[in-house]
C-alpha angles and dihedrals in degrees: 000000000000117000111260114247113245112204090202107048112211093027099082131140092272089069105051094151094057093045093051091045090056093046099044104026098245123120092201103041112154136197088264089055089054091050089052090052092049092048093046091052094056110113114247099179121126126216091260090058092052092047092050092050091049093050091046091053092052091049092049091049093050091047092051093049091047091052092050104038106020123216091328087082088072098045117129122254090254089057095051100047115081125229103252134193121259112289094019124112099177113145121224107234115190114239104241117233094253093063109125095019121117128247119209122199095191101212128205101047112242096234112016112198094220099051106128108151092182091059093049106048118181092220124038097165124240094100096165121221116346108182114138131217132224120306116258121249103184094154089061105031107040123081089226138007131248114256130222100230107160150352107260093188095057130075125216123195119254105273089223088068093061118109118268123282117279123248091256109038117213112231120241121194093204137048109276118264118169094206089055093049099073101081111215090358092064119108108250118267137175105269117238114275109272093016091137097035103273118103096215139088132239093283114097123235113293091244093059129084122211112237099173146340136216112204123200117184141171125234119266129260113311141185117265121286106266136176135168095039111177136177114261105179141313133227139157088021095293124115114231118203138189110222121220120194138197089224125211118250090286134019124359127192093228091057090057092049093048094049093050093045095049093054101033092124091056103058145045122205119222138171114011091356096053090106089069089074088075101024123138127184102239095183126080121163143012100271121128115276120228088257089050090055090051091051093058094043090052091046090053091051091048093051092047090054091050102040107016091116090069089071089074087075091059091051090049092056095035097238140113131242116257116219126186137217139148133261098251111112096241091047095052092042090051092051093048093048090049089051092049089054093044100042105017127226129337101043097190112119095008104089145347122245120209111202112197119199115254105200139108113290097020117113108235126157090201090057103026095160090075090073098030109082094187088060087070099039121113112244093025104052099031104044089137094072095087093046097046093048091051094046094046089054088058106042097035097045094101093040092054092054093044094050095042089060089061093056108076127181118250119239103291091001128124096228125221121290104217111210127203086249090056090058088051089050090053089056089051089049090054092056096043096045092048096053090042104039103017097245139035132198088210089073091068094061101076139060124242089254092053090052091052087050089054090049090054092046088061090048088057091048096053097036092058099033106037114007142040096331095048122096088213096043102092098038092056091053092053097089094055091048088054089051093048092053090047090056095042092051095037090231130125121251104260102183121048104197101137136032093315116124116233093198095053096041096047092067120072089204094062093029108039115184105191104054124121094213129050128170123190127180121207145141129287093248090057092049088056091045089055096046087051094048091049090060096240087165097166086076088061096045095114095041153151091066117229123226098216102057144007111258113231117255092003115198096212117068119161090203089059095044109030114022123140107296094011112173136200121199118200100198118201110206140185108213138168113276092253094060119101094013093286121131102195107014117096099173115081140172127218127187118213121186116193091338093311120111114227123217112247096200092113088067111090110261098006108131130221108278129179088215099042096252126156125183106256096231091050091051092049093049092051093049091049088056089051090051090053094046099050114085109205094184093055097036095048103026104022122117096235131133137201125206121248120263129001096330086097125031140173128192096189104048091256127158118225113283119263111255 
C-alpha cells in the first residue's frame, strides 16, 4: 500500500498529542480532551432557534436598508424602472445616498497585532560580497539619451471609445496623448525634440565636458488638494468621508463630489454616466500616490545613470552631497524616494537631507508664497480665473449638453443641473483618479478635442497665476535665482531681501558652496516662478495667451514645463572657446527641462547657440542684474492692483511699476 501523503510533514497520526496541542493551544491535550471538544461542538439548537435567528436576520437587514436608502428601498418595480424612449432598455438605478462621499481604507493599521520589530530585523549580517563598480556617466558616454515616453503603471481608455468629434474641432499641434493632455496633472515625459526651439536632446555637445549639475524637480503625482475633511457616517466597518477642498481658482474635484452627494436622491445616471450610481471618491488628501512614489524613484535612478560619475568628487574631498526639500509630507516623501532611486537602500551615510519648513512666516525659496502676501491676494494671484471661465464655456459647451442628457431626475426628484464647471471638474477627476488608482471612468466622457481644451485651460491657469503672465511670477522666483548665483560663484548670500533664509544660508554645512551636484525638490508653481525669473523668454514667445482660442504652435505648455515630477537640469560645462559664440570663455551653462534644452537668448548677453549654451560669466552677470531689478518688498507687499482680463498684461511676470 502506498504511503499516504501528509500535507503537514511531522504532524502525522503517530503524533496526536502534538497535533492537538497545535490545534487547541494545549501542550498536554489528551484523547479525553479531544472527546470533550467533539462533544462540545455538537449542535444543540432546536428548529425554533433556527427560525428565530432567520427572522431576526431579515429584520436587521430591512432596518439597515431603510436607514441607508429610505422608503425608496420598498418601491415597486414600476416605480424603479424609468420610462425610456422607444428602442431603449436602460434601467433607472437610484443613486444611493453615499454617492460622492469618500471611502478611506486607513492602511497601515494603527496597532498591528503581529508587529515584533525584534523578530524581523532589517539586517542579519552575511551580506555576501559588496564591492561596487564604476559610476555611470550616461549623459557623457552615450550617443543619445533614454526618453520618458509613458506611464506603464497607468491605463488609458481606448481612444476609439471617446465620444464623437464636436462640431468645431479644436486644433492640436501634436499627436493626441491623453496622459500629456492634463497640464500640470500630467505624468512627466520627455518633451518632443525641438519643443523649446533647440533641435537637440539632453546630452551636451560632444566637445563639452560636464563639470557639475544642479537639479530642480517637482514632487510626484499626488491626491487632490483637500481641506475640511469630516466624517459623514460609517457602515460595514469602513469609514466614509465627505471631502472638502480649498479649490483652485476654477473647478475642484471635492466640489463635484459634494454636489453629487448632496443631491443623490434627486437624480439617476444613465448612458456614459451610469457608473456614477455606484461611485465613491477614493482619494482624500494631498499625499503622494503609489504612482507618484514610483515617479520619484525612477527619476532618481535616471539621474544616477546620467550623473553618477560626479559622486567621485565627493569621495575625493571626503564629504556627502546635500539635497533639499520641504517639510510637507509629499515633499519629503518625494525627496526620499528620489534618494532611494539615486543612492539605493539604505540611505544612511550616503547623503544629507535638508528639510526646510513650509509654513506661513518661514522664509523658504522652495515655497516663496509663504512670505509673499500678494501671492495669496485675489486679483493678483488668480488672474487666470476670468480667462479659464471664458475658455471653459467655449470648449466644454458640447460636453455639458451631452453629459446633462445622461443625468435624469428621479420620480419626484429635481434632477442634477450640470454646470460647465462640473464638466471641468470631471476632467480633473479623470487625471487625479488615474494617477491615484490607475484608471478612471471619467476619462471616457470627453473627446480628444475636449481634452486638448482642458490642457489649454491649465496653460491659461499657470500662465496668468504663476508664470510669465502673472504679476507675482517673477518676484517669487527671485530667492532661488539668488541661491543659484550663490552656488555658481561659490560665495555666500550677503543680502537677504527675498525668500532666502539667513539661518540656512549662513551655515556652510547646510548651504555648501563648492559641490558639483545639488538636488532641490519643490512645487510646480515655484518651478514656473523660477523659469520666469531667469528670463527664459522663448517660452513666452506666443504670449499673452488668449481665452477664445488656442494659438497654433504655442510656446508655453504647462504639461511640458510643470507636470508631476517635472525636472530642470542646470548643466555646468567646459567647452572649447568657440562653443556658444564665446571666444575666450570655456565654462558654460545649459538649462534642460524634461530632457529638452531651452534657448537662453532671452538672458542679457547670451548668444544664439544651436545647443542652448551661454557663457557662465555672462549668465551670472545677467542674473545679478535681475536680482537688482526685482523689488521683493513692492512685488510681494506693495499695495498695487491690476485690472481684470486683458486690459493689463505682462510677458515677463512683472508686477506694475512703483509710482
